[in-house]
C-alpha positions as CSV (number, residue, x, y, z in Angstrom):
1,M,0.0,0.0,0.0
2,Q,1.4,3.4,-1.0
3,M,1.5,5.9,1.8
4,P,0.1,9.3,1.0
5,E,2.7,12.0,0.4
6,V,3.3,14.1,3.5
7,P,2.9,17.8,2.5
8,S,5.9,20.0,3.1
9,R,5.9,22.6,5.9
10,A,6.3,26.3,5.4
11,I,7.0,29.4,7.3
12,L,4.7,32.2,6.1
13,I,6.1,35.7,6.1
14,G,4.0,38.8,5.6
15,T,1.8,41.3,7.3
16,A,-1.1,40.4,9.6
17,Q,-3.6,40.9,6.8
18,T,-1.6,39.0,4.1
19,L,-0.7,36.1,6.5
20,S,-4.4,35.6,7.5
21,L,-5.4,35.4,3.9
22,L,-2.5,33.3,2.8
23,A,-3.1,30.7,5.6
24,D,-6.8,30.4,4.6
25,Q,-6.1,30.0,1.0
26,L,-3.3,27.5,1.4
27,R,-5.8,25.2,3.1
28,L,-7.9,25.3,-0.1
29,I,-5.2,24.9,-2.7
30,P,-4.2,21.4,-3.8
31,D,-0.5,20.4,-3.2
32,A,0.1,23.5,-1.0
33,P,2.5,23.1,2.0
34,S,1.1,23.3,5.5
35,A,1.7,26.4,7.6
36,A,4.3,25.6,10.2
37,G,4.9,29.1,11.6
38,F,4.1,32.8,11.0
39,I,6.3,35.9,10.9
40,D,4.6,39.3,10.8
41,I,7.2,41.8,9.6
42,E,5.2,44.6,11.2
43,S,5.3,43.1,14.7
44,K,6.0,45.6,17.4
45,D,9.4,44.1,18.4
46,G,10.7,45.2,15.0
47,N,13.0,42.2,14.8
48,A,10.7,39.5,13.5
49,L,13.1,38.2,10.8
50,A,16.0,37.8,13.2
51,D,15.6,34.0,13.7
52,V,14.0,32.5,10.7
53,A,16.5,29.6,10.9
54,G,15.5,28.9,14.5
55,L,11.8,28.8,13.7
56,A,12.6,26.5,10.8
57,R,14.5,24.1,13.1
58,E,11.7,24.3,15.7
59,T,8.9,23.6,13.3
60,G,10.6,21.4,10.7
61,A,9.8,23.8,7.9
62,T,11.8,23.6,4.6
63,I,10.0,26.4,2.7
64,A,9.4,30.0,3.4
65,I,6.6,31.8,1.6
66,V,6.8,35.6,1.4
67,S,3.5,37.3,0.7
68,L,3.7,41.1,0.6
69,P,2.3,43.8,-1.7
70,G,4.6,44.8,-4.5
71,A,4.8,48.3,-3.1
72,M,6.8,46.9,-0.1
73,A,9.8,46.1,-2.3
74,R,12.3,46.9,0.4
75,Q,10.6,44.6,2.9
76,I,10.4,41.9,0.4
77,E,14.1,42.0,-0.3
78,T,14.8,42.0,3.5
79,A,12.6,39.0,3.9
80,R,14.2,37.2,1.0
81,E,17.7,37.8,2.4
82,A,16.6,36.3,5.8
83,V,15.2,33.3,4.0
84,R,18.4,32.8,2.1
85,R,20.5,33.0,5.2
86,A,18.3,30.4,6.8
87,G,18.9,28.0,3.9
88,L,15.2,27.6,3.2
89,E,13.5,27.1,-0.2
90,E,12.1,30.4,-1.2
91,R,8.7,31.2,-2.7
92,I,7.5,34.7,-3.4
93,V,3.8,35.4,-4.1
94,T,1.6,38.4,-4.4
95,P,-1.4,38.3,-2.1
96,L,-3.2,35.2,-3.1
97,N,-6.7,36.7,-3.4
98,E,-5.4,38.7,-6.4
99,M,-3.7,35.6,-7.9
100,L,-6.7,33.4,-7.5
101,E,-9.1,35.9,-9.0
102,R,-6.9,35.9,-12.1
103,A,-6.4,32.1,-12.2
104,P,-9.5,30.2,-11.0
105,G,-8.7,26.6,-10.0
106,A,-5.0,27.4,-9.6
107,T,-2.8,25.0,-7.6
108,F,0.0,26.1,-5.3
109,T,2.6,25.0,-7.8
110,R,1.1,27.4,-10.4
111,V,0.5,30.5,-8.3
112,A,3.5,30.3,-6.0
113,R,6.2,29.3,-8.5
114,E,9.5,31.1,-7.9
115,I,10.6,33.4,-10.8
116,D,13.5,31.3,-12.1
117,V,16.1,33.4,-14.0
118,T,17.1,30.3,-16.0
119,D,13.6,30.4,-17.5
120,L,14.2,34.0,-18.6
121,I,17.5,33.0,-20.2
122,G,15.9,30.0,-22.0
123,R,18.6,27.4,-21.6
124,T,19.9,24.9,-19.0
125,P,22.8,26.2,-16.8
126,Y,26.1,24.3,-16.9
127,G,27.3,22.3,-13.9
128,I,30.8,22.0,-12.4
129,D,33.3,19.1,-12.2
130,R,33.8,19.2,-8.4
131,R,36.6,16.6,-8.4
132,A,38.7,18.8,-10.8
133,V,38.0,21.9,-8.8
134,A,38.8,20.2,-5.5
135,G,42.2,19.4,-6.9
136,V,42.9,23.1,-7.1
137,L,41.0,24.6,-4.1
138,E,41.0,22.0,-1.4
139,G,43.5,23.0,1.2
140,A,44.6,26.0,-0.9
141,R,44.8,29.6,0.3
142,V,42.3,31.4,-2.0
143,L,42.3,35.2,-2.5
144,I,39.2,36.9,-4.0
145,T,39.4,40.6,-4.8
146,G,36.1,42.4,-5.1
147,A,34.8,39.8,-2.7
148,G,31.8,41.9,-1.7
149,G,30.5,42.2,-5.2
150,S,27.9,40.0,-7.0
151,I,30.4,37.7,-8.7
152,G,33.1,37.9,-6.0
153,S,30.8,37.0,-3.2
154,E,29.4,34.1,-5.1
155,I,32.9,32.8,-5.9
156,A,33.6,33.1,-2.2
157,R,30.5,31.1,-1.2
158,I,31.2,28.4,-3.8
159,A,35.0,28.2,-3.0
160,A,34.1,27.8,0.7
161,T,32.4,24.5,-0.1
162,F,35.7,23.0,-1.3
163,K,37.4,23.2,2.2
164,P,40.1,25.7,1.3
165,G,43.0,26.2,3.6
166,A,42.0,29.8,4.0
167,L,39.6,32.2,2.3
168,I,41.0,35.8,1.9
169,L,38.2,38.3,1.2
170,M,39.6,41.5,-0.2
171,E,37.1,44.4,-0.7
172,R,37.2,48.2,-0.5
173,S,33.5,48.6,0.5
174,E,33.2,48.2,4.3
175,N,29.5,47.2,4.2
176,A,30.0,44.7,1.4
177,L,33.0,43.1,3.1
178,F,31.2,42.9,6.4
179,E,28.2,41.1,4.8
180,I,30.2,38.5,2.9
181,D,32.5,37.8,5.9
182,R,29.4,37.3,8.1
183,Q,27.8,34.9,5.5
184,I,31.0,32.8,5.3
185,A,31.4,32.8,9.1
186,R,27.8,31.6,9.6
187,K,27.6,29.0,6.8
188,F,31.2,27.7,6.9
189,P,32.4,28.1,10.5
190,D,35.3,25.7,9.9
191,V,36.8,27.6,7.0
192,K,39.6,29.9,8.1
193,R,39.1,33.4,6.6
194,R,40.5,36.8,6.5
195,A,38.4,39.9,5.7
196,L,40.7,42.6,4.3
197,L,39.4,46.1,3.8
198,H,41.6,47.3,1.0
199,D,41.7,49.3,-2.3
200,I,43.6,47.4,-4.9
201,A,44.6,50.7,-6.6
202,D,47.1,51.1,-3.7
203,A,49.9,48.9,-5.3
204,D,52.3,49.1,-2.4
205,A,49.8,48.0,0.2
206,T,48.5,45.3,-2.1
207,M,52.0,43.9,-2.4
208,R,52.5,43.9,1.4
209,H,49.2,42.2,2.0
210,V,49.7,39.5,-0.7
211,L,53.3,38.8,0.3
212,E,52.1,38.3,3.9
213,L,49.1,36.1,3.1
214,K,50.8,34.1,0.3
215,P,47.7,32.9,-1.6
216,D,47.8,29.8,-3.9
217,V,44.9,30.9,-6.1
218,V,43.8,34.4,-6.9
219,F,40.4,35.3,-8.4
220,H,40.5,38.9,-9.4
221,A,36.9,40.2,-9.6
222,A,37.4,43.8,-8.5
223,A,36.6,46.3,-11.3
224,H,34.5,49.2,-12.3
225,K,31.8,47.8,-14.5
226,H,29.1,50.5,-15.2
227,V,29.5,51.6,-18.8
228,P,27.8,55.1,-18.7
229,L,29.6,56.1,-15.4
230,M,33.0,55.1,-16.7
231,E,32.4,57.2,-19.9
232,D,32.3,60.2,-17.5
233,H,35.2,59.0,-15.3
234,P,37.8,57.5,-17.7
235,A,40.7,58.1,-15.3
236,H,39.0,56.1,-12.5
237,A,38.3,53.3,-15.0
238,L,41.9,53.2,-16.0
239,T,43.1,53.3,-12.4
240,N,40.9,50.5,-11.1
241,N,40.6,48.2,-14.1
242,L,44.1,48.4,-15.5
243,F,46.3,49.5,-12.6
244,G,44.2,47.6,-10.0
245,T,44.7,44.5,-12.1
246,K,48.4,45.2,-12.3
247,S,48.6,45.7,-8.6
248,V,47.1,42.3,-7.8
249,A,48.8,40.4,-10.7
250,D,52.2,41.7,-9.8
251,A,51.7,40.7,-6.1
252,A,50.4,37.3,-7.1
253,L,53.6,36.7,-9.2
254,A,55.9,38.0,-6.4
255,S,54.3,35.9,-3.8
256,G,54.5,32.7,-5.8
257,A,50.8,32.1,-6.3
258,K,50.0,29.1,-8.5
259,R,47.1,30.6,-10.4
260,F,45.7,34.0,-11.2
261,V,42.3,34.3,-12.8
262,L,41.2,37.7,-14.2
263,I,37.4,38.1,-14.6
264,S,37.0,40.0,-17.8
265,S,34.0,40.9,-19.9
266,D,32.5,40.6,-23.4
267,K,32.8,44.4,-23.5
268,A,36.6,44.0,-23.8
269,V,36.1,42.7,-27.3
270,N,36.1,45.4,-30.0
271,P,35.2,47.9,-27.2
272,T,33.1,51.0,-27.8
273,S,33.3,52.1,-24.2
274,V,35.9,53.2,-21.7
275,M,34.9,50.4,-19.4
276,G,35.4,47.8,-22.1
277,A,38.7,49.3,-23.3
278,T,40.1,49.3,-19.8
279,K,39.1,45.7,-19.3
280,R,40.9,44.9,-22.6
281,L,44.0,46.7,-21.2
282,A,43.7,44.5,-18.1
283,E,43.6,41.4,-20.4
284,M,46.7,42.7,-22.2
285,Y,48.6,43.3,-19.0
286,T,47.7,39.8,-17.8
287,Q,48.8,38.2,-21.0
288,G,52.1,40.2,-21.0
289,L,52.9,39.3,-17.4
290,H,52.2,35.6,-18.1
291,R,54.5,35.7,-21.1
292,Q,57.3,37.4,-19.0
293,A,56.8,34.9,-16.1
294,R,57.1,31.9,-18.4
295,A,60.1,33.3,-20.2
296,S,61.9,33.9,-16.9
297,T,61.5,30.3,-15.7
298,R,62.1,28.6,-19.0
299,G,64.8,26.0,-18.6
300,T,64.5,26.0,-14.8
301,K,62.6,23.8,-12.3
302,C,60.7,26.7,-11.0
303,D,56.9,26.9,-11.6
304,A,55.8,30.4,-12.6
305,T,52.3,31.7,-11.8
306,S,49.8,30.7,-14.4
307,F,47.7,33.6,-15.6
308,S,44.4,33.3,-17.3
309,M,41.3,35.3,-17.9
310,V,37.6,34.5,-18.3
311,R,35.2,36.5,-20.5
312,F,31.5,36.4,-20.2
313,G,28.5,38.6,-20.7
314,N,25.8,40.0,-18.5
315,V,25.0,38.4,-15.1
316,L,21.3,38.2,-14.3
317,G,20.4,39.4,-10.8
318,S,23.8,41.1,-10.0
319,A,23.8,44.5,-8.3
320,C,22.4,47.2,-10.7
321,S,21.7,44.7,-13.5
322,V,18.4,44.8,-15.3
323,L,16.4,42.4,-13.1
324,P,16.7,44.2,-9.8
325,I,16.2,47.5,-11.6
326,W,13.0,46.2,-13.3
327,S,11.8,44.7,-10.0
328,T,12.0,48.1,-8.4
329,Q,10.3,49.8,-11.4
330,I,7.5,47.3,-11.2
331,A,7.1,47.7,-7.4
332,E,6.9,51.5,-8.0
333,G,4.2,51.1,-10.6
334,G,6.3,51.2,-13.7
335,P,7.2,51.8,-16.4
336,I,10.1,49.5,-16.8
337,T,12.8,50.8,-19.1
338,V,14.6,49.3,-22.1
339,T,17.3,51.2,-23.9
340,D,16.7,50.0,-27.5
341,P,14.4,47.3,-28.9
342,R,17.2,45.9,-31.1
343,M,19.7,45.5,-28.3
344,T,20.9,41.9,-27.5
345,R,23.0,40.6,-24.7
346,Y,24.5,37.3,-23.5
347,F,23.2,36.3,-20.1
348,M,23.9,33.8,-17.4
349,T,23.0,33.5,-13.7
350,I,25.4,34.7,-11.0
351,H,25.8,31.2,-9.7
352,E,26.6,29.7,-13.1
353,A,29.1,32.4,-14.0
354,A,30.9,32.0,-10.6
355,M,31.0,28.2,-11.0
356,L,32.5,28.3,-14.4
357,V,35.1,30.9,-13.4
358,I,36.2,28.6,-10.6
359,Q,36.1,25.6,-13.0
360,S,38.5,27.5,-15.3
361,A,41.1,27.5,-12.6
362,A,41.4,23.8,-13.1
363,I,42.6,24.3,-16.7
364,E,46.3,24.8,-17.1
365,P,47.2,27.6,-19.7
366,G,49.9,27.1,-22.2
367,P,52.8,29.4,-23.2
368,D,50.4,32.4,-23.6
369,A,47.9,33.3,-20.9
370,A,44.7,31.4,-21.7
371,V,41.6,33.4,-22.6
372,F,38.6,31.3,-21.6
373,V,35.1,32.2,-23.0
374,L,32.0,31.0,-21.2
375,D,29.4,29.4,-23.4
376,M,26.4,31.7,-22.8
377,G,24.1,30.3,-25.5
378,D,22.5,32.6,-28.0
379,P,22.2,36.3,-27.3
380,V,18.8,37.4,-25.9
381,K,16.9,40.4,-27.0
382,I,16.6,42.8,-24.0
383,M,13.0,43.6,-25.1
384,D,12.0,40.0,-25.1
385,L,13.6,39.5,-21.7
386,A,11.6,42.5,-20.4
387,M,8.4,41.0,-21.8
388,R,9.0,37.6,-20.1
389,F,9.9,39.4,-16.8
390,V,6.8,41.5,-16.8
391,R,4.6,38.5,-17.5
392,A,6.3,36.5,-14.8
393,H,5.2,39.2,-12.4
394,G,1.5,38.9,-13.4
395,Y,1.2,41.8,-15.8
396,A,0.6,42.2,-19.5
397,P,3.4,44.3,-21.1
398,V,2.6,47.2,-23.3
399,V,5.3,48.9,-25.3
400,K,5.4,52.5,-26.6
401,G,7.4,53.7,-29.6
402,I,7.9,50.3,-31.3
403,A,7.3,50.1,-35.1
404,G,8.8,48.6,-38.2
405,P,11.6,46.0,-38.5
406,S,12.7,46.3,-34.9
407,E,9.4,44.9,-33.7
408,T,9.6,41.3,-32.3
409,L,6.8,38.8,-32.1
410,E,6.5,39.5,-28.4
411,T,6.2,43.2,-28.8
412,K,3.7,42.8,-31.6
413,A,1.4,41.0,-29.2
414,A,1.5,44.0,-26.8
415,T,-0.9,46.3,-28.7
416,H,-3.1,47.2,-25.8
417,P,-4.2,50.8,-25.0
418,L,-1.5,52.7,-23.1
419,P,-1.7,52.6,-19.3
420,P,-2.0,55.9,-17.4
421,P,1.1,58.0,-16.6
422,S,2.0,55.9,-13.6
423,G,2.8,53.1,-16.0
424,R,0.4,50.6,-14.4
425,G,-3.3,50.2,-14.8
426,F,-6.3,49.0,-16.9
427,Q,-6.6,45.4,-17.7
428,N,-6.0,43.3,-20.8
429,A,-9.5,42.2,-21.9
430,D,-8.1,38.8,-23.1
431,S,-6.0,37.8,-20.1
432,G,-7.6,39.9,-17.3
433,L,-4.1,41.0,-16.3
434,P,-3.3,44.5,-15.4
435,L,-1.0,46.3,-17.9
436,M,2.6,47.3,-17.3
437,E,4.3,49.9,-19.6
438,V,7.7,49.1,-21.1
439,A,9.3,52.4,-22.1
440,V,12.2,52.7,-24.6
441,T,14.7,55.3,-23.4
442,G,17.4,55.3,-26.0
443,K,21.0,53.9,-25.9
444,R,23.3,55.3,-23.3
445,P,26.9,56.6,-24.0
446,G,29.4,53.8,-24.7
447,E,26.8,51.0,-25.2
448,K,26.7,48.6,-28.1
449,L,23.7,47.1,-29.7
450,H,25.3,43.7,-29.7
451,E,28.1,42.4,-27.6
452,E,30.8,39.9,-28.7
453,L,32.5,37.2,-26.7
454,C,35.5,36.9,-29.0
455,Y,37.3,38.6,-31.9
456,D,36.4,37.4,-35.4
457,S,39.8,35.8,-35.9
458,E,39.9,34.0,-32.5
459,Q,39.6,30.3,-33.1
460,L,37.5,28.9,-30.2
461,R,38.0,25.3,-29.2
462,A,36.4,23.1,-26.6
463,T,38.0,22.4,-23.3
464,A,37.6,19.3,-21.1
465,F,34.8,21.1,-19.2
466,P,31.4,21.8,-20.8
467,G,30.5,25.5,-20.9
468,I,34.1,26.7,-21.2
469,R,35.9,27.3,-24.5
470,S,39.4,28.7,-25.1
471,W,40.9,30.4,-28.1
472,A,44.1,29.4,-29.9
473,G,46.1,30.6,-32.8
474,T,47.0,34.0,-34.1
475,A,44.2,36.4,-33.3
476,A,43.3,40.0,-32.7
477,G,43.0,39.2,-29.1
478,E,46.6,37.8,-28.9
479,L,49.5,40.1,-28.0
480,R,52.0,41.0,-30.7
481,Q,55.5,39.6,-30.2
482,D,56.8,43.2,-30.0
483,F,54.3,44.1,-27.3
484,N,56.1,46.5,-24.9
485,L,54.5,46.0,-21.5
486,P,56.6,48.6,-19.6
487,A,56.0,51.2,-22.2
488,M,52.2,50.7,-22.1
489,V,52.2,50.9,-18.3
490,A,54.4,54.1,-18.3
491,E,52.3,55.9,-20.9
492,L,48.9,55.1,-19.3
493,S,50.3,55.8,-15.8
494,T,50.8,59.4,-17.0
495,A,47.4,59.4,-18.7
496,R,45.4,58.5,-15.6
497,Q,46.7,61.7,-13.9
498,M,45.2,63.9,-16.7
499,V,42.3,66.1,-15.8
500,E,40.9,66.4,-19.3
501,K,38.7,63.3,-20.0
502,E,39.2,63.4,-23.8
503,A,43.0,63.2,-23.3
504,V,42.6,60.1,-21.1
505,V,40.4,58.5,-23.7
506,R,42.9,59.3,-26.5
507,A,45.7,57.7,-24.5
508,I,43.5,54.6,-24.0
509,R,42.8,54.4,-27.8
510,Q,46.5,54.5,-28.5
511,H,46.9,51.1,-26.9
512,V,43.5,49.7,-27.8
513,P,43.3,50.7,-31.5
514,E,40.2,48.5,-32.2
515,M,38.2,50.7,-29.8
516,R,35.6,52.3,-31.9
517,A,32.7,54.7,-31.6
518,S,29.3,53.4,-30.5
519,E,27.3,51.9,-33.3
520,I,24.3,54.2,-33.0
521,E,24.1,57.8,-31.8
522,A,22.2,58.5,-28.6
523,R,19.0,60.1,-29.7
524,P,15.6,61.0,-28.2
525,V,12.8,58.5,-28.8
526,A,9.4,59.9,-29.7
527,F,6.4,58.4,-27.9
528,E,2.7,58.8,-28.2
529,R,1.1,59.9,-25.0
530,A,-2.2,58.6,-23.8
531,A,-5.0,61.0,-24.1
């Protein structure tokens, strides 16, 4: 006789009103978990989320369901962070009375399904060869720069699972460093760690720290990444992206580190922005240093530091990426913004990107520093991604200013009357869903319509690990034999002291001749306004 399946137990998080409604509705919905405990975020003690993990242990709950109005975006994020810290499966739902009115007969699986970013990307994420990675990280002293950022912190969390000899977290943001250090301490209490508040642009201090700590493996994630901001601050981009990389790479070589992995960007290929060009300069410096290191140990028994770099595109869910921006815009009533309906980008999740970066450390580069390119599938239209994201939040998207060949199938379907000025309102007569405006704002300075992961002449080949390719042969991305590393450093060191932005950019172009102007001019976009 088959025993009936025991329903899972869940902690419900919300306000007094949403909790009461949610509990009542869960009892009526097939396959819903049972309510094991309640957390009212508006309780008088003001610290209701402090012990989600304790309540889960006490009640045997494995799921947390957060049910709050979209306008409470900040409280939703606070609750989600508490759920993640507790290690519970996370479900986010809008108040269920609204969901059930729109979807009669819905099951819990349908109405409370988590928004999965892999669905937005449209492909299955790659995994990791844990045995190969363990051979590199287990027992090793691992240094991560930019450890408080989206990629750096995820690398730290994954690396900690491989029982490193020590985890060295280097970060210049005090709050970001505090948070990742706290997370590692709580989740991996047996891992030795060092939280180092430090700016990598200070080369002398970087050298002192790294010589003292003697890391075996270095993941260099610290960088300035925001394209429009760096257009206005080219000297800062040059200082952090090139000279910060130089600071850490030089120290890694001097300390005898076995591996140095630079986290690069698709924007470094045929760059149209200062950010992309300075990341290309960081690649060039890493390649040049690897060449020098190999030449200096040729014919000896000494093992030089192996330098490599990993290129990938946009990371969904990272700080200031499109998803958190769109989430905030939806919570505020819209519209959500898209720069250009023709624009495409390569996407992967933070977790997948961090795993593949770590995996690349298990690949030994050859005489030249390896350039690893992560397989990100086909590029995704930003407009199509926006459409999926809006629909996943329970709205029908409506786009203004779209016409002609740039129109996609998804945008053609969004031909409803325009919502009111707030961006949200009315209902689609067919679906019964409220409308959410998608506004086209125009391309920003330095942005491309389409990114590239490699130069046209780079011959990509498979590696032993799915999801990671490397290039080989003569290519635009390979250094010339007459490349003069000291001369490049000297000239750009002078350039970063310049006050005139145009002079800094001219100096950058001298060393990245393929840097070109943006493909389309920034221009105003005309919209029709609702009457």
